C-alpha positions in Angstrom: 6.9 -0.4 -3.6 6.5 1.3 -0.3 9.4 3.1 1.5 10.9 1.8 4.7 9.4 2.6 8.0 10.1 6.3 9.0 13.0 6.5 11.3 11.4 9.2 13.5 8.4 7.0 14.5 10.1 5.5 17.6 9.2 8.4 19.9 5.5 8.1 18.8 5.5 4.4 19.4 7.0 4.9 22.9 4.5 7.7 23.7 1.5 5.5 22.7 2.7 2.0 23.8 4.4 3.0 27.0 2.5 6.1 28.1 -0.9 5.5 26.4 -0.8 8.8 24.6 -3.9 8.9 22.4 -2.6 11.8 20.3 0.5 9.8 19.4 -1.9 7.0 18.3 -3.7 9.3 16.0 -0.5 10.6 14.6 0.7 7.1 13.9 -2.5 6.3 12.1 -2.2 9.4 9.9 1.5 8.8 9.3 0.9 5.2 8.0 -2.4 6.0 6.2 -0.7 5.8 2.7 -0.3 2.0 3.4 -4.1 1.7 3.1 -4.2 3.3 -0.3 -1.3 1.1 -1.5 -2.9 -2.2 -0.4 -6.3 -1.1 -1.6 -4.9 -0.4 -5.0 -3.4 -3.8 -5.3 -6.5 -5.6 -4.1 -8.6 -3.6 -6.5 -6.8 -5.2 -9.4 -9.2 -7.7 -11.0 -12.2 -6.8 -8.9 -15.5 -6.0 -10.6 -16.1 -2.3 -11.4 -19.1 -2.4 -9.1 -16.7 -2.5 -6.1 -16.1 1.1 -4.9 -12.4 1.9 -4.2 -13.5 4.1 -1.3 -15.1 1.0 0.3 -11.7 -0.8 0.1 -10.1 2.3 1.8 -12.7 2.2 4.5 -12.1 -1.5 5.2 -8.4 -1.0 5.1 -8.5 1.8 7.7 -9.9 -0.6 10.2 -7.0 -2.9 9.5 -4.5 -0.1 10.0 -6.1 0.9 13.3 -6.0 -2.7 14.4 -2.4 -3.0 13.4 -1.4 0.2 15.4 -3.2 -1.1 18.5 -1.7 -4.6 18.4 1.8 -3.8 17.1 4.7 -4.6 19.5 7.8 -2.5 18.6 9.9 -4.7 20.9 9.7 -7.7 18.6 11.9 -6.0 16.0 9.5 -6.3 13.1 8.9 -3.3 10.9 5.5 -1.9 11.4 4.9 -1.7 7.6 5.6 -5.5 7.3 3.1 -6.2 10.1 0.5 -3.7 9.0 0.3 -4.7 5.3 -1.0 -8.1 6.2 -3.5 -6.7 8.7 -4.8 -4.1 6.2 -5.1 -6.6 3.4 -6.9 -9.0 5.7 -9.3 -6.3 6.8 -10.1 -5.4 3.2 -10.7 -9.0 2.2 -12.9 -9.6 5.3 -14.9 -6.5 4.3 -15.4 -7.7 0.8 -16.5 -11.1 2.0 -19.0 -9.6 4.5 -20.4 -7.6 1.6 -20.8 -10.7 -0.5 -19.5 -8.8 -3.6 -18.9 -11.9 -5.8 -22.0 -12.9 -7.8 -23.3 -16.4 -7.1 -22.8 -17.4 -10.7 -19.1 -16.5 -10.5 -18.6 -18.5 -7.3 -20.2 -21.5 -9.0 -17.8 -21.3 -11.9 -14.9 -21.1 -9.6 -16.1 -24.2 -7.8 -16.5 -26.0 -11.2 -12.9 -25.1 -12.1 -11.6 -26.3 -8.7 -13.5 -29.6 -8.9 -12.3 -30.2 -12.5 -8.7 -29.5 -11.6 -8.9 -31.7 -8.5 -10.4 -34.6 -10.4 -7.8 -34.5 -13.2 -4.9 -34.1 -10.8 -6.1 -37.1 -8.7 -6.5 -39.2 -11.8 -3.3 -38.3 -13.6 -1.1 -37.6 -10.5 -0.1 -34.2 -12.0 -1.6 -30.7 -12.5 -4.1 -30.4 -15.3 -3.2 -28.6 -18.4 -5.3 -25.8 -19.9 -6.4 -28.2 -22.7 -7.5 -30.9 -20.2 -9.4 -28.4 -18.1 -11.2 -26.9 -21.0 -12.1 -30.4 -22.3 -13.3 -31.5 -18.9 -15.6 -28.4 -18.7 -16.8 -28.9 -22.3 -15.5 -25.4 -23.2 -13.6 -24.1 -26.2 -10.2 -22.6 -25.5 -11.7 -19.1 -25.8 -14.5 -19.9 -23.4 -12.1 -21.5 -20.9 -9.9 -18.4 -20.8 -13.0 -16.2 -20.5 -14.0 -18.3 -17.5 -10.6 -17.8 -15.9 -11.0 -14.0 -16.3 -14.4 -14.1 -14.7 -13.2 -16.0 -11.6 -10.1 -13.9 -11.2 -11.8 -11.8 -8.6 -12.3 -14.8 -6.4 -8.8 -16.1 -6.8 -7.2 -12.9 -5.8 -8.4 -13.4 -2.2 -7.6 -17.0 -1.9 -4.2 -16.8 -0.2 -5.8 -14.5 2.4 -8.3 -17.1 3.5 -8.3 -17.7 7.2 -7.4 -21.2 8.3 -8.3 -22.3 11.8 -5.9 -24.1 14.0 -6.9 -26.0 17.2 -5.6 -23.0 19.3 -7.4 -19.8 20.2 -8.6 -17.2 17.7 -5.3 -15.3 17.8 -3.5 -18.4 16.5 -5.6 -18.6 13.4 -3.6 -17.9 10.3 -4.0 -16.9 6.7 -2.8 -19.3 4.1 -0.1 -16.9 2.8 1.4 -16.7 6.3 2.1 -20.4 6.4 5.3 -19.9 4.5 6.7 -17.9 7.5 7.9 -19.3 10.8 5.4 -18.7 13.5 5.6 -19.9 17.1 2.9 -21.9 18.8 2.6 -23.3 22.3 0.0 -25.9 21.2 1.8 -29.1 20.0 -1.2 -30.2 17.9 -1.6 -26.8 16.3 2.2 -26.8 15.6 1.9 -30.1 13.8 -1.0 -29.0 11.8 0.8 -25.8 10.8 3.9 -27.7 9.8 1.8 -30.0 7.6 0.1 -27.1 6.0 3.4 -25.4 5.3 4.7 -28.6 3.7 1.6 -29.1 1.6 1.5 -25.6 0.4 5.2 -25.7 -0.5 4.7 -29.0 -2.4 1.7 -27.5 -4.2 3.7 -24.4 -5.2 6.6 -26.7 -6.5 4.1 -28.5 -8.7 3.0 -25.3 -10.5 4.5 -24.5 -13.8 7.6 -22.2 -13.8 5.5 -19.3 -15.0 2.8 -19.9 -12.4 5.4 -20.0 -9.6 6.9 -16.8 -10.9 3.6 -15.0 -11.0 2.8 -16.1 -7.4 6.2 -15.0 -6.2 6.1 -11.6 -7.9 2.6 -10.8 -6.9 2.5 -12.0 -3.2 6.1 -11.6 -2.2 7.7 -8.9 -4.4 4.5 -6.8 -4.3 4.3 -6.2 -8.1 1.0 -5.5 -9.7 -0.4 -7.7 -12.5 0.5 -5.0 -15.0 4.1 -4.9 -13.8 4.3 -8.7 -13.9 3.0 -8.5 -17.4 6.0 -6.3 -18.4 8.4 -8.8 -16.7 6.9 -11.8 -18.6 6.3 -9.8 -21.8 2.6 -10.7 -21.8 -0.6 -8.7 -21.3 -2.1 -7.9 -17.9 -5.1 -10.1 -18.8 -2.9 -13.1 -19.5 -1.1 -12.6 -16.1 -4.6 -12.6 -14.5 -5.4 -15.9 -16.2 -2.1 -17.5 -15.1 -2.7 -16.2 -11.5 -6.2 -17.5 -11.5 -5.2 -21.0 -12.7 -2.3 -21.2 -10.2 -4.6 -20.2 -7.3 -7.2 -22.7 -8.3 -4.6 -25.5 -8.3 -3.2 -24.4 -4.8 -6.7 -24.1 -3.4 -7.7 -27.5 -4.7 -4.6 -29.1 -3.1 -5.2 -27.4 0.2 -8.8 -28.4 0.3 -7.8 -32.0 -0.2 -5.2 -31.7 2.6 -7.7 -30.2 5.0 -10.2 -33.0 4.3 -7.5 -35.6 4.8 -6.1 -34.0 7.9 -9.5 -33.7 9.6 -10.4 -37.3 8.9 
């Protein structure tokens, strides 16, 4: 995990935010540069070997710069907390713009989502591994291999940008919907509240192990390897559990979005 925000950063923030000191800005960027490597390292887990780590760093630097420029120290939020989301978002956006996921993998992810959604609609509960593999006409081994292949798409799912009816600055990432955010637009506030409720219900309907993986990965900051040690399973198995959980959440959110917009 990352250490707390340096205590001696206050003078730099005052110099930049109050007096517009560009040298203080550059020093802040350099001081917090390790955050980029940390986030890039976590995002890199499960990505294809063709994705260069240096590219992730480059994307993340833009996120760090954006965080430094938009951070407001007066709000009492640690810069690290604020910057991590910005850096991760910038890396994900960079990956999406580069279209790094093969079309065949995206197609498999869609097939999994559709199968999970259909079974849950019919049975009123999440689909089991056996039901999904049967619906896809795959053996158990082929099904788990498919989960491994789509893992690189699932890792970015909770960073997907969801648009509200407000302006661009009010758009949020799915993972941020579990936090309280203010909004002056009543319609956007209602939509955000419904999205929070739907995501919370979707998470509650996951299996105990799936909920634990989501919590440890997204909120505790553990890597898949570290989660594997906690659960006493292999890193590959954690990746499969994570992929399946994300597919379930994404399927539920897609149905919510369709219903809300109708």
